[in-house]
N, C-alpha and C positions, 0 to 999 in steps of 0.2 A: 435489505434487512426486513424481517417479518414484522407484522403489527405488534405481536407480543414479544418483547425483547427478553432474551436470556442474559442475565447479568451475573458475573462472578465478582464477589467482593472478597478481596484479600485483606483480612483484618485479624490480627492475633488476639486483640482484646475482645472477650465475649460480649461484654456489656455494650461496647461501641458497635460491635457487629449487629447486635439486636437493634440498636438505635438507627443504624444505617438501613437495615432491612425494613424497619417500620417506616422510615422516611420514604424509601423507594415504593413500598406498597401503598403509601398514602398519596403518592404523586402519579401513579400510573399502574397499568396492568403488566407487571414484570414477573418473570420467573427468576427468582434470586437464589443463588447458591453462595454459601460462605466457605472460604478456605481459611482456616485459622493457623495452620502450620504450613510454612513455605517449603517444607521437605517435599520433593518430587512435584514441585509446583507446575512445571511445564507439562508433565504427564497428566496431572489432574485437570489442568485447564483444557488440554487437548481432548480429554475424555468428555468434558462437559460441552465443548464447542460453543462457548458463549458468543453473543453478539457484541458484548461490551465487557471490559474488565475495569473494575475500580480497585485501586490499591491505596490503602491508608497506612502510612508509616510515620513514626515520629521524626527521626533524624537519619535519613538514609545516607549511606556512604556511597561513593562512586561505584564501588564493586557491587554493592547491594542493588543500586539503581540499575546497573547493566544486567545483573542476573534476573531481576524482576521483570524488566522490560523484555528481555529475550525470552523468558519463560512465558510471558503473557502474549507473545506473538503480535507486537504492535503493527506489523505490516499486514496482518490478517484481519485485525479488528480494532475498533477504537479502544484506547487505554487511557484512563485518567488516573493520575497519581496525586494524592493529597499528602502534604508534608507539614510538619509543625513549624519548622523554621527554615529560613533561607540560608543554605550553605553555599558559599561562593562557587560559582560555575556549574552547579548541579542542574539548574534550569536549562542551560544550554545543552548540557550532556543529555538531559531527559528528552528534549525536543529532537536533538540529533539522533537519538536512539529510536525515535518514532512515536513517542507519546503524543497523544492528541491533546492532552491537557495536563498542566503541572500547576497545582494550586497550593500556594503557601498559606500558612495559618490554619492548616488542618481542615478536616472534613466537618462542615457544619450542615446538619440535616436540611435546613431551609435553603441552602445554596446547591444542594445535590442535583435537583432536576435541571436548573439552568446550566450547570456545569456539564451534566450528562448530555444535554441537547447540544451544547457548544462543541463538546468532544466528538459527538457523532457527526455534526456538520463539518467540522474541520477534517475529520478522517475521510469523509466522502469527498471533500474538495481535494485533498491530497491524492486520494486514489484516482480521481478524475484527471488530475494533472499528470500523474504517473502514466496513465493510459495514453493521454495525449502525447506525452514525451516519447513513449515507445512507438506510437503511430507516426509521429513526425520523423523519428530516426529511421524507421522502416521506409517511409516515403523518400527520404533523402538518399538512402542507400539504393533504392530502386531507381531513382532519377540518375544517380551516378552510373549504374549499370546500363541503363538505357542510353545515356550519352556515349558510353564506351562502345556499345553495340552499334550505335548510329555512326560513330567515327570509323569503325571497322567496315561497315557496309559502304560508307562514302568512299573509302579508299579502295575496297575490292571491286565495287561496281562503277566507280567514277560518277556518282550521283551527288546531288546536294543534300542538305540536312533534311528538308521537308520530304524529299523522295525516300531517303533512308528511313525516316520515321513511318512513312506510308507502307514501306516494305515490312517493317516490324509489325505494324498494326494488322496488315493483311495476313501475315503468317500467324499471328496470334488468333485472329478470327477463324482462319482455316483450321487451326489445330484445337480450337476451343480452350485456349490458354490465355493467361494474362500477358500483356506486352512485356512486363518485367521478367516473366518466366522465359519467354522467347529470347529476350535480350541476354539473360543469364546464360542460356544454352549457347548463344553465339559467342559470347565472351569466353566461356569455358572451352568451347571447341577451338577458338582462335588461339587460346593459351596452349592447348595440346599440340596444335599444328606449328606453333612456334614462331 
């Protein structure tokens, strides 16, 4: 995220929107845009490409919550939602939908900056965990392919596991490829040969 954050505030009440903008301007150097009408919300948010989205609603329904979170792209940026009252189960739905913060008792200007900071930190943490999960899954899949290729080489060449891996590694170095790529080629070829 850049030093100067672009923030979209989704707030239908004009006076509250002004108070939110004033609170944000008073607590940092932010480029703030207000969306008062939720019609075409997804398109409008996409056009602004904000770093953070703040949504203030009185009593959201489950459908409204899902629509707002999908429109604001919670997997792409931090999204904080402020609600007036706690409706049963909506907090869980909000977090599962990808919101970075779900604050009950409405948006109070003095709490805005700490909630904003927490939402950004939580979003960054979740994004880091998602990247790590993808990398771990990729590494596991590569390990499985390498093990299959080693097994095929052990059977075809009558060598042990270490020698089979050495053959894979040498082929990868000779071809300027990764061991997993060479292993995938061996497994694919063996599958074709049957």
